Structures are given as structure tokens and as C-alpha cells.
Backbone as a ProteinNet text record, in pm:
[ID]
protein_1_A
[PRIMARY]
MEKISAEQIPAPMLHALYARARESKREGGYLYDAKAIEIVERLDYDFEAEAGDIVMGNGAIARTILLDKMVKEYVEAHPDARIVNIACGMDTRFYRVDNGVIQWYDLDLPEVAEVRRRLFGEQERVAMISKSVTEETWTEDVESKGPVLFIVEELSMYLDKERVEKIFKDISAHFKQAEVFMEVTAPYTVKNAVQKTEEGTVHKYTWGVKNGRQLQRLAAGFKAVKSVTLMEGLKEMYPVYRFLRYAPPLRRVANKIIVLRQKQ
[TERTIARY]
-3192.5	-3265.5	-3303.5	-3422.4	-3472.4	-3424.2	-3321.5	-3286.8	-3388.3	-3357.1	-3420.6	-3377.9	-3432.7	-3354.1	-3408.4	-3277	-3261	-3270.2	-3340.5	-3342	-3413.4	-3553.7	-3590.9	-3524.4	-3480.8	-3432.6	-3301.1	-3354.6	-3232.9	-3099.2	-2978	-2812.6	-2793.5	-2840.1	-2754.8	-2807.2	-2956.9	-3030.9	-2929.9	-2896.3	-2789.4	-2664.8	-2646.4	-2503.2	-2460.4	-2580.9	-2629.2	-2609.4	-2688.9	-2744.8	-2574.2	-2515.2	-2446.3	-2334.6	-2319.8	-2208.1	-2209.9	-2373.5	-2386.7	-2369.6	-2394.3	-2394.3	-2220.1	-2164	-1983.2	-1930.1	-1961.1	-1910.7	-1981.5	-2025.2	-2121.5	-2056.7	-2009.1	-1920.1	-1807	-1730.9	-1576.2	-1574.2	-1393.6	-1389.4	-1349.6	-1413.9	-1417.9	-1476.6	-1598.4	-1689.6	-1770.3	-1801.3	-1842.6	-1997.2	-2098.6	-2172	-2196.5	-2317.8	-2419	-2498.4	-2542.9	-2667.1	-2692.7	-2773.9	-2802.4	-2886.3	-2937.4	-3086.5	-3049.8	-2935.6	-2839.8	-2793.3	-2716.8	-2642	-2751.2	-2852.4	-2965	-2997.2	-3012.4	-3119.2	-2960.2	-2840.6	-2778.8	-2761.4	-2783.5	-2710.3	-2871.6	-2990	-3119.1	-3127.2	-2998.7	-3011.3	-2974.6	-2992.2	-2927.5	-2870.3	-2749.3	-2711.9	-2550.3	-2439.9	-2348.2	-2302	-2230.7	-2186.9	-2061.3	-1970.9	-1859.7	-1828.7	-1929.4	-1921.9	-1943.1	-2042	-2025.1	-1929.7	-1884.4	-1753.5	-1620.3	-1587.2	-1488	-1489.4	-1657.9	-1660.8	-1642.3	-1554.1	-1476.5	-1543.2	-1522.2	-1578.1	-1716.3	-1789.6	-1955.1	-1979.5	-1905.8	-1960.7	-1922.4	-1828.6	-1775	-1878.8	-1935.9	-2023.4	-2157.9	-2212.9	-2312.5	-2308.3	-2215.4	-2167.5	-2184.5	-2078.8	-2087.3	-2230.9	-2336.4	-2463.1	-2549.2	-2522.3	-2593	-2553.4	-2433.8	-2432.3	-2474.2	-2432.9	-2517.3	-2647.9	-2781.5	-2897.8	-2919.6	-2853.7	-2888.1	-2933	-2824.1	-2749.7	-2921.3	-2913.1	-3038.7	-3157.6	-3215	-3319	-3318.9	-3299.1	-3224.4	-3252.3	-3243.2	-3209.4	-3377.3	-3450.9	-3553.7	-3693.8	-3626	-3696	-3688.3	-3562.4	-3559.6	-3667.4	-3659.2	-3746.3	-3878.6	-3933.4	-4128.6	-4070.9	-4082.4	-4049.7	-4207.2	-4302.7	-4405.1	-4432.7	-4358.8	-4358.4	-4416.3	-4453.6	-4481.7	-4368.3	-4262.2	-4172.9	-4226.4	-4146.1	-4232.4	-4074.3	-3991.9	-3901.6	-3926.5	-3956.3	-3950.1	-3859.8	-3928.7	-3784.6	-3717.9	-3805.5	-3721.8	-3632.5	-3601.5	-3567.3	-3542.3	-3406	-3337	-3306.9	-3399.8	-3321	-3384.1	-3272.1	-3334.6	-3341.8	-3304.9	-3302.5	-3421.7	-3515.4	-3597.8	-3572	-3461	-3404.5	-3278.8	-3254.7	-3152.9	-3186	-3311.3	-3334.2	-3491.7	-3511.5	-3656.5	-3655.9	-3754.7	-3739.7	-3874.4	-3912.9	-4049.7	-4156.2	-4191.9	-4298.1	-4313.4	-4257.7	-4250.4	-4315.2	-4433.6	-4478.8	-4394.9	-4376.2	-4291.7	-4365.4	-4305	-4427.4	-4279.2	-4317.1	-4174	-4269.1	-4221.1	-4268.2	-4192.8	-4239.9	-4160.7	-4220.4	-4237.4	-4285.9	-4336.8	-4409.1	-4530.7	-4398.2	-4308.8	-4229.5	-4123.2	-4084.1	-4000	-4067.2	-4178.5	-4252.3	-4258.4	-4265.8	-4369.6	-4215.9	-4088.6	-3976.3	-3908.4	-3939.3	-3945.5	-4014.8	-4148.7	-4257.3	-4202.1	-4138.3	-4070.1	-3946.3	-3899.6	-3767.1	-3790.5	-3840	-3896.2	-3951.9	-4078.8	-4234.3	-4290.2	-4385.4	-4467.5	-4431.9	-4424.2	-4336.6	-4444.9	-4439.4	-4510.6	-4431.9	-4591.1	-4577.4	-4479	-4458.2	-4375.2	-4499.9	-4546.3	-4651.8	-4567.6	-4616.9	-4534.8	-4682.7	-4598.5	-4729.6	-4676.5	-4712.4	-4663.5	-4685.5	-4642.9	-4679	-4568.7	-4572.4	-4448.3	-4494.9	-4425.8	-4417.3	-4477.8	-4468	-4521.8	-4669.1	-4760	-4898.1	-4965.7	-5060.3	-5061.2	-5140.8	-5216.3	-5293.3	-5191.6	-5048.4	-4955	-4963.9	-5020.4	-5033.8	-5177.5	-5252.2	-5384.1	-5353	-5217.8	-5232.7	-5104.5	-5096.7	-5020.1	-5128.8	-5115.6	-5157.9	-5104.5	-5179.4	-5158.4	-5159	-5191.6	-5208	-5055.6	-5054.1	-4891.5	-4766.1	-4643	-4537	-4514.8	-4468.1	-4427.9	-4318.6	-4266.3	-4101.4	-4072.8	-4049.5	-4030.2	-3877.7	-3830.5	-3693.8	-3685.7	-3585.5	-3568.4	-3459.2	-3396.6	-3254.1	-3240.8	-3135.1	-3088.9	-3203.6	-3290.1	-3352.2	-3393.8	-3420.1	-3403.6	-3349.1	-3266.8	-3143	-3179.2	-3273.4	-3320.9	-3435.9	-3523.8	-3640.1	-3566.6	-3734.8	-3699.7	-3724.3	-3711.2	-3838.9	-3937	-4017	-4199.5	-4180.3	-4150.5	-4139	-4110.7	-3992.2	-3941.4	-4042.7	-4120.5	-4196.8	-4325.6	-4382.3	-4500.7	-4518.1	-4394.7	-4352.6	-4404.1	-4325.8	-4386.7	-4527	-4601.6	-4734.8	-4805.5	-4819.8	-4882.6	-4848	-4746.7	-4700.9	-4809.7	-4769.6	-4841.9	-4976.1	-5047.8	-5209.6	-5226.1	-5173.6	-5183.9	-5143	-5081.4	-5003	-4990.6	-4953.6	-4988.1	-4812	-4790.9	-4647.2	-4537.8	-4506	-4415.5	-4286.2	-4193.9	-4024.7	-4001.3	-3909.6	-3863.1	-3708.1	-3607.4	-3488	-3476.4	-3383.1	-3427.3	-3274.2	-3211.1	-3077.7	-3073.5	-2974.1	-3017.8	-2845.1	-2847.6	-2695.9	-2658.2	-2543.1	-2541	-2520.3	-2609.4	-2621	-2459.3	-2347.8	-2235.8	-2215	-2274	-2218	-2329.4	-2470.3	-2566.7	-2495.5	-2426.6	-2398.7	-2258.9	-2175.8	-2019.1	-2080.4	-2139.9	-2167.5	-2224.5	-2099.7	-2180.1	-2185.3	-2268.6	-2205.8	-2214.7	-2158.4	-2196	-2289.3	-2343.1	-2488	-2432.4	-2551.8	-2527.4	-2505.1	-2632.3	-2668.6	-2552.3	-2453.3	-2366.4	-2312.1	-2297.3	-2239.3	-2330.6	-2447.3	-2559	-2555.6	-2570	-2570.5	-2612.2	-2590.2	-2618.4	-2707.7	-2741.9	-2842.6	-2900.6	-3051.2	-3103.9	-3156.9	-3102.3	-3163.1	-3097.9	-3059.3	-2977.2	-3034.9	-2932.2	-2995.8	-2849	-2812	-2674.9	-2717.8	-2834.6	-2829.5	-3016.5	-3006.3	-3147.6	-3246.3	-3174.9	-3227.9	-3312.3	-3236.5	-3281.8	-3382.7	-3386.9	-3472	-3596.7	-3614.6	-3730.1	-3798.8	-3753.5	-3835.1	-3923.2	-3900	-4012.7	-4082	-3981.3	-4096.1	-4272.2	-4323.6	-4451.7	-4505.2	-4490.3	-4511.1	-4419.3	-4296.3	-4192.3	-4050.2	-3997.7	-3887.8	-3741.6	-3633.1	-3507.1	-3439.6	-3416.7	-3369.7	-3241.7	-3180.6	-3049.6	-3004.4	-2840.5	-2787.8	-2697.8	-2652.7	-2512.6	-2505.8	-2351.5	-2282.1	-2254.2	-2264.1	-2237.3	-2118.9	-2009.1	-1852.7	-1911.4	-2020.2	-1999.7	-2036	-2034.3	-2064.9	-1921.4	-1821.1	-1709.2	-1633	-1625.3	-1555.5	-1523.2	-1644.2	-1615.1	-1564.9	-1494.7	-1439.5	-1320.6	-1270.1	-1154.5	-1139.4	-1073.2	-1015.6	-977.9	-903.3	-901	-1002.7	-1135.8	-1236.8	-1269.4	-1234.6	-1245.1	-1208.3	-1132.7	-1064.5	-1101	-1109.9	-1119.4	-1298	-1414.1	-1543.8	-1539.8	-1466.7	-1483.5	-1408.4	-1343.1	-1289	-1402.2	-1391	-1513.7	-1552.7	-1413.5	-1474.3	-1523.2	-1484.8	-1555.1	-1726.6	-1731.9	-1859.4	-1938.5	-1895.6	-1995.7	-2024.3	-1926.7	-2040.5	-2040.4	-2047	-2089.3	-2241.7	-2319	-2413.8	-2476.2	-2629	-2632.1	-2789.7	-2798.9	-2887.3	-2955.4	-3090.2	-3131.5	-3262.5	-3284.4	-3363.2	-3464.6	-3639.7	-3702.4	-3848.4	-3870.8	-3994.4	-4119.9	-4217.2	-4394.7	-4345	-4396.4	-4433.4	-4594.6	-4552	-4712.4	-4784.4
10830.5	10803.1	10681	10621	10501.6	10317.8	10254.5	10168.6	10063.8	10009.6	9944.2	9734.1	9675	9549.9	9469.3	9410.8	9396.3	9208	9171.6	9022.2	8962.7	9044.8	9025.9	9020.8	9119	9152.9	9029.6	8953.5	8886.8	8926.7	8889.4	8934.5	8981.4	8946.3	8997.4	9132.4	9158.7	9294.4	9345.7	9369.1	9454.6	9451.6	9376.9	9368.9	9488.6	9522.7	9569.6	9673.6	9707.8	9874.8	9910.6	9810.2	9892.4	9923.2	9868.5	9855.2	9994.7	10056.9	10159.2	10285.2	10257.4	10383.1	10439.3	10285.1	10299.9	10368.5	10349.2	10406.6	10549.7	10547.2	10710.3	10782	10739.7	10796.3	10821	10675.5	10712.7	10846.5	10916	11009.6	10992.2	11023	11044.9	10938.6	10897.3	10723.3	10737.4	10606.1	10652.4	10677.3	10720.8	10736.4	10781.8	10839.8	10892.2	10871.5	10826.6	10744.8	10794.1	10919.8	11008.8	10851	10818.4	10752.1	10634	10564.3	10430	10459	10614.6	10617.2	10617.1	10710.5	10759.9	10572.7	10476.9	10376.1	10296.6	10264	10152.7	10246.8	10319.2	10433.4	10394.3	10364.3	10322.1	10193.2	10070.5	9930.3	9889.3	9800.8	9757.1	9658.5	9666	9518.1	9588.5	9415.4	9470.8	9415.6	9516.8	9492.5	9445.6	9397.8	9374.6	9262.2	9186.6	9069.1	9155.9	9235.8	9299.1	9381.6	9473	9518.8	9439.6	9345.5	9278.9	9204.3	9185.9	9154.9	9224.6	9260.5	9353.7	9299	9199.2	9184.2	9178.8	9130.2	9124.2	9268.1	9402.5	9493.8	9601	9565	9637.2	9553.2	9429.4	9393.1	9496.6	9503.4	9569.9	9766.5	9759.9	9943	9944.3	9829	9831.2	9758.6	9689.7	9679.7	9832.8	9919.2	10041.6	10099.9	10174.6	10225.7	10240.2	10085	10044.1	10087.4	10003.5	10062.6	10177	10230.3	10376.2	10448.5	10459.6	10523.7	10482.5	10345.8	10283.2	10326.3	10359.9	10387	10564.2	10648.6	10757.1	10822.6	10719.8	10755.2	10700.9	10611.6	10595.3	10671	10743.4	10855.3	10946.9	11016.5	11103.7	11095.1	11014.6	10961.3	10960.3	10916.9	10888.6	10980.4	11055.9	11161	11136.5	11086.5	11091.3	10936.2	10853	10701.4	10662.2	10516.6	10455.1	10368	10327.1	10195.9	10121.4	9998.7	9903.7	9843.5	9841.2	9761	9663	9549.6	9398.3	9353.9	9268.4	9200.5	9337.6	9452.6	9593.8	9544.1	9487.2	9456.4	9572.6	9615.3	9753.2	9833.6	9819.6	9961.5	10079.5	10173.3	10334.5	10387.8	10352.5	10365.9	10519.1	10488.1	10609.4	10716.7	10725.6	10865.4	10952.1	10814.6	10889.8	10891.5	10841.5	10889.8	10948.8	10998.8	11072.2	11207.3	11247.1	11360.5	11410.3	11409.1	11477.1	11459	11371.8	11384	11178.2	11100.3	10982.5	10917.7	10814.1	10740.5	10609.6	10555.1	10442.4	10356.5	10214.9	10119.5	10017.8	10014.7	9903.3	9775.7	9637.6	9534.6	9426.2	9363.7	9291.5	9186.7	9083.4	8998.3	9104.7	9033	9112.9	9153.7	9050.8	9044.3	9182.6	9176	9276	9428.3	9431.4	9545.3	9589.3	9521	9573.4	9666.4	9582.2	9668.5	9784.7	9789.2	9863.3	10001.7	9983	10091.6	10119.3	10056.8	10153.5	10184	10177.6	10216.1	10379.5	10365.8	10420.9	10561.5	10524.8	10595.4	10593.6	10653.9	10710.7	10808.3	10749	10840.2	10900.8	11036.4	11092.2	11049.2	10963.1	10908.5	10794.4	10722.8	10557.5	10552.9	10389.7	10233.2	10142.2	10107	9957.9	9861.9	9787	9627.4	9506.4	9447.4	9347	9189.9	9170.6	9102	9000	8858.3	8802.6	8857.6	8811.9	8854.3	8748.8	8606	8518.5	8523.3	8616.2	8617.3	8692.2	8684.4	8750.8	8883.4	8859.7	9008.1	9126.9	9133.5	9249.6	9339.1	9298.3	9408.7	9524.8	9437	9480	9611.7	9600.7	9747.2	9864.8	9837.3	9920.6	9970.5	10088.8	10252.5	10143.2	10122.2	10050.1	10164.9	10285.4	10359.4	10396.1	10442.8	10532.4	10394.1	10435.9	10369.8	10319.7	10187.4	10149.4	10071.9	10077.2	9981.2	9906.8	9782.9	9697.7	9658.6	9669.3	9624	9519.2	9415	9270	9247.4	9308.6	9314.3	9176.9	9082.1	9012.4	8920.5	8861.6	8758.9	8676.6	8682.6	8605.2	8406.1	8450.7	8347.9	8285.9	8340.6	8260.7	8199.6	8220.2	8157.2	8036	7990.4	7905.4	7904.1	7840.3	7916.9	7934.7	7830.4	7907.6	8004.8	8031.1	8162.8	8302	8247.9	8376	8405.1	8337.7	8296.4	8344.1	8347.4	8381.1	8510.6	8566.3	8709	8794.7	8783.3	8826.9	8803.5	8666.9	8678.6	8774.2	8766.3	8847.4	9025.4	9032.8	9191.7	9195	9110.7	9158.7	9151.3	9072.5	9049.1	9169.6	9313	9385.3	9580.1	9527.7	9658.1	9681	9786.8	9824.8	9865.3	9915.3	10003.5	9952.9	9859.3	9767.6	9795.7	9810.6	9814.1	9712.8	9627.8	9548.4	9523.9	9607	9554.5	9432.1	9312	9225.3	9154.9	9154.9	9088.3	8967.8	8871.6	8771.7	8721.7	8596.7	8488.5	8384.8	8370.4	8237.4	8142.6	8043.9	7841.2	7830.6	7894.1	7851.6	7896.2	8016.6	8053.9	8007.6	7928	7850.6	7730.3	7664.4	7503.3	7533.9	7678.4	7656.4	7756.2	7821.6	7885	7831.1	7809.7	7707.4	7778.8	7754.2	7816.1	7705.9	7724.6	7613.4	7681.3	7543.6	7550.1	7457.1	7480.6	7351	7214.4	7211.6	7129.9	7038.3	7098.5	7090.7	7185.7	7179.3	7196.2	7234.3	7376.6	7368.4	7460.2	7480	7546.7	7687.5	7798.1	7921.9	7956.7	7934.4	7962.7	7875.7	7918.6	7794	7824.3	7939.3	7980.8	8055.4	8016.5	8121.1	8112.5	8191.5	8242.1	8293.9	8259.3	8287.4	8434	8500.5	8654.5	8655.9	8750.8	8808	8752	8660.4	8567.7	8486.4	8379.8	8322.8	8356.8	8460.6	8538.7	8577.8	8606.3	8667	8535.5	8408.5	8303.9	8257.2	8303.1	8299.6	8479.4	8572.8	8650.1	8681.1	8657.7	8638.6	8818.7	8820.5	8992.9	9086.9	9050.8	9124.2	9103	9185.6	9219.6	9243.9	9114.6	9207	9298.7	9418.9	9490.1	9574.1	9514.9	9591	9438.2	9408.4	9338.2	9426.3	9441.9	9517.2	9467.6	9402.7	9307.5	9453	9354	9437.6	9505.7	9442.2	9520.8	9643.9	9715.9	9834.1	9927.3	9886	9899.7	9932.9	9786.8	9800.9	9881.2	9870.8	10018.9	10180.8	10201.5	10266.3	10326.5	10215.3	10209	10160.3	10068.6	9985.2	10012.9	10088.9	10121.6	9982.4	9905.3	9751.4	9683.3	9745.7	9695.2	9727.5	9842.3	9917.4	9791.6	9743.7	9614.8	9473.1	9441.9	9349.5	9317.5	9432.8	9381.4	9320.5	9317.8	9275.6	9135.9	9105.1	8898.9	8809	8753.1	8652.8	8599.4	8514.4	8445.5	8487.8	8635.2	8693.5	8742.8	8765.5	8789.6	8723.8	8541.5	8445.2	8462.7	8450.6	8478.2	8575.2	8673.8	8788	8827.5	8861.2	8882.7	9016.2	9011.5	9144.4	9108	9278.3	9331	9314	9262.7	9250.5	9344.9	9444.1	9531	9458.5	9412.5	9413.8	9455	9482.7	9601.5	9532.3	9572.5	9530.7	9576.2	9428.5	9449.7	9567	9669.4	9716	9666.5
6679.8	6552	6591.7	6563	6590	6528.4	6644.4	6512.8	6521.9	6409.6	6334.6	6318.5	6319.8	6314.5	6185.9	6136.5	6019.8	6007.7	6112.4	6100.4	5998.2	5928.9	5839.5	5663.2	5678.6	5563.8	5472	5365.9	5365.4	5322.6	5347.8	5360.8	5212	5150.7	4981.2	4951.3	4990.4	5048	5084.7	5158.6	5307.7	5235.7	5144.2	5125.2	5000	4915.7	4776	4897.3	4981	5075.4	5073.6	5172	5227.4	5138.1	5030.3	4940.2	4881.8	4872.6	4833.1	4904.9	5003.3	5137.7	5168.7	5129	5198.5	5053.1	4944.8	4821	4837.3	4845.1	4856.6	4965.6	5069.9	5165	5099.2	5050.3	5006.9	4926	4896.5	4837.2	4711.2	4582.9	4509.1	4454.3	4499.1	4499.6	4353.8	4307.9	4161.4	4194.1	4309.2	4288.1	4469.7	4472.2	4607	4585.7	4677.9	4761	4876	4938.5	5033.5	5086.8	5026.8	5121.6	5214	5091.7	5111.8	5283.9	5276.9	5398	5519.8	5482.1	5598.3	5639.2	5549.5	5616.5	5690.3	5602.2	5723.5	5857.5	5890.8	6003.6	6098.6	6010.3	6070.6	6118.2	6057.4	6122	6199	6275.8	6407.5	6325.1	6270.7	6206	6213.6	6217	6250.1	6054.3	6019.1	5853.6	5856.3	5926.7	5928.4	5809.3	5766.8	5654.9	5537.6	5518.5	5418.8	5381.4	5463.1	5465.4	5413.8	5455.8	5376.8	5262.4	5216.7	5069.8	4956.6	4914.2	4807.8	4734.8	4650.7	4541.9	4508.9	4562.5	4557.1	4600	4694	4674.6	4540.3	4460.4	4328.4	4259.6	4254.1	4176.8	4169.7	4320.6	4312.6	4290.3	4326.3	4245.9	4115.9	4032.1	3863.9	3837.1	3895.2	3874.7	3862.2	4016	4021.3	3937.4	3883.9	3788.8	3624.4	3552.4	3483.2	3450.9	3597.9	3545.2	3585.8	3663	3692.7	3546.7	3490.6	3352.6	3249.4	3268.6	3186	3210.8	3311.6	3414.5	3329	3370	3371.8	3200.5	3155	2998.8	2963.7	3010.5	2937.6	3028.5	3170.7	3219.8	3123.6	3081.9	3030.3	2874	2837.5	2662.4	2748.5	2884	2902.6	3065.4	3033.8	3181.4	3256.8	3170	3274.3	3317.3	3298.7	3268.9	3428.1	3443	3547.9	3534.4	3670.4	3700	3774.1	3768.4	3845	3908	4019.4	4096.4	4136.1	4059.3	4100.7	4165.2	4271.6	4357.3	4459.4	4463	4534.4	4597.5	4717.9	4852.8	4953.5	4911	4949.2	4869.5	4743.6	4677	4715.7	4641.1	4660	4546.6	4422.8	4289.9	4283.3	4345.2	4315.2	4352.5	4462.6	4504.2	4400	4304.2	4235.6	4062.9	4057.5	3889.6	3891	4065.2	3984.3	3902.8	3845	3792	3816.9	3937.9	4011.3	3943.5	3863.4	3789.6	3785.6	3780.6	3735.4	3865.3	3843.4	3923.1	3979.7	4075	4072.5	4188	4150	4214.4	4294.2	4404.6	4439.1	4509.1	4451.1	4465.8	4516.4	4605.4	4692	4790.4	4903.7	4903.2	5049.5	5130.2	5251.7	5373.8	5335.6	5550.7	5447.8	5342.7	5301.1	5277.8	5233.1	5231.8	5364.6	5456.8	5577.4	5644.9	5604.1	5680.9	5587.6	5458.9	5367.7	5418.9	5447.9	5521.3	5641.4	5745.5	5879.3	5825.7	5716.8	5708.8	5619.5	5501.5	5419	5431.3	5526.3	5545.6	5405.6	5428.9	5316.5	5235	5063.1	4984.3	4878.3	4854.8	4710.3	4606.7	4502.6	4408	4414.3	4518.8	4548.6	4598.6	4520	4599.4	4611.4	4761.3	4821.4	4762.9	4654.7	4636.6	4713.4	4840.8	4946.9	4872.7	4755	4631	4623.7	4560.3	4489.8	4353.1	4291.2	4112.5	4032.1	4135.5	4044.6	4151.9	4196.1	4178.8	4095.7	4028.7	3904.7	3905.5	4060.1	4052.9	4120.8	4113.5	4099.9	4035.2	3896.8	3807.2	3775	3872.6	3933.6	3986.5	4055.6	4151.3	4040.4	3945.5	3873.4	3783.6	3749.2	3670.6	3491.1	3416.8	3287.9	3193.9	3216.9	3097.2	3068	2980.5	2926.4	2923	2891.7	2943.5	3033.6	3048.4	3203.5	3201.4	3287.1	3278.9	3393.1	3385.2	3442.4	3479.3	3597.1	3593	3730.6	3635.8	3683.3	3752.5	3894.6	3881.7	3986.3	3995.1	4030.4	4103.6	3983.3	4062.8	3956.1	3839.7	3712.6	3715.4	3733.3	3817.1	3915.3	4021.8	4135.4	4130.6	4000.9	3932.4	3852	3730.8	3667.5	3529.8	3399.6	3277.1	3330.4	3343.2	3351.7	3419.6	3546	3626.9	3576.4	3471.4	3403.3	3308.9	3206.1	3133.8	3154.8	3252.2	3344.1	3388.5	3430.4	3411.9	3320.6	3208.2	3088	3047.1	3078.4	3022	3112	3194.5	3318.9	3273.5	3261.1	3196.3	3051.1	2933.2	2805.7	2817.3	2959.6	2936.8	3015.9	3102.4	3126.8	3130.3	3016.8	2948.5	2829.7	2783.6	2603.4	2566.8	2648.5	2616.4	2713.2	2748.4	2856.4	2804.2	2857.3	2858.9	3012.2	2963.1	3031.9	3043.4	3148	3185.4	3287.5	3243	3338.3	3314.5	3440.6	3436.7	3422.3	3373.9	3324.5	3358.3	3423.4	3431.4	3339.9	3233.2	3207.2	3223.9	3126.1	3155.8	3235.1	3197.8	3263.3	3419.7	3390.8	3548.6	3644.2	3610.1	3680.3	3725.8	3613.7	3629	3773.1	3715.4	3821.5	3940.1	3964.1	4058.1	4192.4	4319.9	4367.6	4546.8	4649.2	4783.4	4853.6	4986	5111.9	5200.5	5211.2	5319.5	5452.9	5511	5643.1	5570.1	5459.4	5430.7	5352.3	5274.3	5201	5104.2	5001	4900.9	4796.6	4763.7	4644.1	4535.6	4406.9	4324.5	4374.5	4332	4408.4	4294.1	4152.2	4139.2	4040.8	3995.4	3896.3	3763.4	3718	3544.6	3553	3362.3	3287.6	3132.7	3074.9	2923.2	2905.8	2741.5	2678.8	2637.7	2592	2505.2	2544.4	2443.6	2445.6	2337.6	2231.8	2172.3	2240.5	2338.7	2395	2488.4	2531.4	2654.3	2585.6	2432.6	2371.4	2378.3	2335.3	2308.3	2418.9	2549	2663.5	2694.1	2624.8	2643.4	2564.9	2594.4	2488	2474	2307	2278.4	2300.3	2313.1	2344.9	2235.9	2217.6	2122.5	2209.5	2196.6	2280.6	2169.1	2232.8	2178.6	2182.4	2299.8	2347.6	2474.5	2476.3	2563.1	2593.7	2737.4	2818.7	2895.8	2933.3	3007.3	3115.4	3265.3	3418.1	3375.7	3274.5	3268	3189.7	3139.9	3108.7	3251.9	3345.8	3490.6	3514.3	3533.2	3549.3	3529.5	3372.1	3312.7	3356.7	3429.4	3488	3612	3655.3	3828	3762.4	3693.2	3640.7	3520.3	3469.7	3339.5	3212	3293	3257.2	3159.9	3245.3	3235.1	3042.2	2966.3	2889.6	2793.1	2829.4	2666.2	2728.1	2873.6	2909.1	2818.3	2834.9	2826.2	2708	2571	2445.4	2478.9	2519.6	2569.3	2620.9	2474.9	2459.9	2596.7	2624.6	2770.2	2864	2880.5	2993.9	2927.4	2880.9	2767	2783.7	2753.8	2769.9	2932.8	3024.5	3172.9	3231.7	3213.1	3274.1	3282.9	3341.5	3360.3	3242.4	3189.4	3154.8	3182.6	3107.5	3150.8	3023.2	2984.9	2843.2	2849	2775.5	2708.6	2621.7	2697	2632.8	2585.3	2458.6	2432.5	2402.9	2391.3	2370.9	2229.6	2183	2006.3	2038.7	1949.5	1918.8	1763.4
[MASK]
++++++++++++++++++++++++++++++++++++++++++++++++++++++++++++++++++++++++++++++++++++++++++++++++++++++++++++++++++++++++++++++++++++++++++++++++++++++++++++++++++++++++++++++++++++++++++++++++++++++++++++++++++++++++++++++++++++++++++++++++++++++++++++++++++++++++

């Protein structure tokens, strides 16, 4: 099998991909992702660092468990829907939730899209959009008829309020039956999460909101209908989170998936 260089792929994308592949190979794993295993085996990359970061890996698995469940529920309710995976990276969710009918769109920067095409090839009912979500024209590449789900996973915390607001404005301008699953982090986390770089210590994230009501203020034409913390995914892995998820301090800082539905 041809090995493909992973130089163009940002490390966080590789970490989540590797975490899913590793969990899929583990006896009694919480998920199975055959496509993740296949892609990891094709990449010419040393995953030693990813293998050693258990905390981040567990977070990726918890997020996958939760979002897979939510997307599957959406697909059951809208079996012929279109689904747009914004800033898709090396995500493989289509292969885990496909019902044989949905139309799927993967959206990411041209350099990421190029790597995806080499790794995944052409797929029926999957379209690759080689654009940034900050470009308004990306919406023109998605069929607007009928129900459309937009998945925004691990992106909003790296943007700013104006860019998040623009995402919703662009969606509202082109779609009439839209629903958005947006992952957000808390302002406390934005303030306190830091990382070391060659230039020194910097804040890891740039933006966050406390809850769905705050996000709804930026989401023109949308109503926040549900908010779920990532601890709902962790409880499937660690029973103690069945109780910890109710602890106010953890609920305040945990990332959330906020569901916003377009007003009719």
C-alpha cells in the first residue's frame, strides 16, 4: 500500500484520527472505525506523540461517541438530508453514520482537501469543497433543497465572534431548513487554556460562550434548542461521569455541542 506524507495535515487532525483507529483496534473499544484504521496505516507518520497523549485521545473518543449519536438521530429523522462537515480535517464520520441515501459534503482548506482526495479517493454521495468556511461562496456548492445539517466540530474556539456570526449569516442566506451542531468552549477555558510555542506561552483558544442563549444572539435566524456537554460522551467510557456531569464546576468549563435550528 502506498504511503502518503502527512506533512500537510495539522497535528490535531492526526491526533483525533489516530485516537479513533487505536480505539477501534482495542478489545472492547467504545467505537469501531474501519476507515480510520485504513487511513492511519496509509500515512507515513510517526504517531508516537499521539499514542502517549491519553487525555486528548479520550477527549476525541468522547466527542466522537456523542456527535455520532446526535448525527445518527438526525439522519433517522431526515433520511434524505444533506450534511455539511465544516472544517472536516481527517474526519471519517460519513462511514459511521451513512444510511445509503444521505448526501455528504466535506468542507476544508484546499491543502487539507488535497490530502483527503489522495487518501479517500472519489466516493459516491460525498463531495469535497476546497474552501474556507469564511468564504461566503462555499454555500453555493451545497444543494439547498430540503433539510441540511451543518456540523461544526472543534472550530469555533479558534475563531472570533464576528466569524462565528458570519457562518450563521451565510447559512441563513442560502438555506431554509437548516440545523447546526456547533461545538463551543467556555469563556473560562478560553482565558485559562494556554500552550507553549517557540515564541513563548500563548492562549490556546480565542473565543467561547457560556451557553446556547449566548450563541443564539450571534445566530441570525436560528433558535438554540439543545445543549449537550462532552461529558455525555465521557460517561459512556467512564461510569463516574454519570455523576460528575452534574457537578456545576465541570458543567461550566466542559465543551458543549449546541444545537441550533433555523426559524421557520
